[in-house]
C-alpha positions in Angstrom: -51.2 -45.9 -165.3 -50.0 -46.8 -161.5 -53.3 -47.5 -160.4 -53.8 -49.7 -163.7 -50.6 -51.7 -162.4 -51.8 -51.8 -158.8 -55.2 -53.5 -160.4 -57.5 -50.3 -159.9 -59.1 -50.8 -163.5 -62.4 -51.8 -162.3 -62.3 -48.7 -159.8 -61.7 -46.3 -162.3 -64.5 -47.7 -164.7 -66.9 -47.4 -161.6 -66.0 -43.9 -161.3 -66.0 -43.2 -164.7 -69.7 -44.7 -165.3 -70.5 -42.1 -162.3 -69.3 -39.1 -163.9 -71.4 -36.8 -166.5 -71.3 -37.6 -170.0 -69.8 -35.1 -173.0 -73.0 -34.0 -173.6 -73.7 -33.2 -169.9 -70.8 -31.0 -169.6 -68.0 -33.4 -168.6 -64.5 -32.4 -169.3 -61.8 -35.1 -169.2 -58.2 -34.5 -168.1 -55.8 -37.3 -168.2 -52.3 -37.1 -167.1 -49.4 -39.9 -167.3 -45.6 -39.8 -167.3 -45.7 -43.1 -169.5 -47.9 -44.1 -172.3 -48.1 -48.0 -171.9 -50.4 -49.7 -174.6 -52.8 -50.4 -171.8 -53.1 -46.6 -170.8 -53.6 -45.7 -174.3 -56.4 -48.2 -174.8 -58.2 -46.6 -171.7 -57.5 -43.1 -172.8 -59.2 -44.2 -176.6 -61.8 -45.4 -174.6 -62.8 -42.6 -172.4 -61.8 -39.6 -173.9 -63.3 -38.0 -176.9 -61.3 -35.6 -179.7 -58.5 -36.0 -177.1 -55.4 -33.4 -177.3 -51.9 -35.1 -176.7 -49.1 -33.0 -175.2 -45.9 -34.9 -174.8 -42.9 -33.6 -173.4 -39.8 -35.6 -174.9 -39.4 -38.3 -177.4 -42.9 -40.1 -178.0 -41.4 -43.1 -178.5 -39.7 -43.4 -175.3 -41.7 -44.2 -171.7 -39.0 -42.9 -169.5 -39.6 -40.1 -166.9 -37.9 -37.0 -167.6 -35.0 -37.0 -165.1 -34.4 -33.2 -165.4 -38.1 -33.1 -163.1 -37.4 -33.5 -159.6 -40.4 -34.2 -157.3 -40.7 -32.8 -153.7 -43.2 -33.7 -151.3 -44.4 -31.0 -148.8 -46.7 -32.6 -145.6 -48.6 -29.6 -144.8 -51.9 -29.2 -142.7 -55.3 -28.9 -144.5 -55.9 -25.0 -143.7 -52.2 -24.0 -144.6 -52.2 -25.8 -148.2 -53.1 -22.5 -150.0 -50.7 -20.3 -148.5 -48.0 -23.0 -148.9 -49.2 -23.2 -152.9 -48.7 -19.5 -152.9 -45.5 -19.3 -151.3 -43.9 -22.0 -153.9 -45.3 -19.7 -156.6 -44.0 -16.6 -155.4 -40.7 -18.2 -155.1 -40.8 -19.6 -158.4 -41.7 -16.2 -160.0 -39.5 -14.0 -158.2 -36.6 -16.4 -156.7 -34.0 -13.4 -155.9 -36.9 -12.2 -153.5 -36.8 -15.1 -151.5 -34.1 -16.2 -149.5 -35.4 -20.0 -149.1 -35.2 -20.2 -153.1 
């Protein structure tokens, strides 16, 4: 939805047009933190038999205040190790003093 707000709908459409169709094996995953009418219209146009998962109320367009977003600047060759470290911290927080 942020890309729509910034005027990127034509570029989104160009990308979708370049992808294989469902018959050719395309699977489309669509994530949005909010669900404004414009996003719903695009989803209805691009998705076939979608499954919608909502966290929180369906009628509210507010971000969940219990979610914390962290940004890590990581060099390309260290990304996999950084991801594995983060997952390990979540799985075994008592084993990791940084958690």
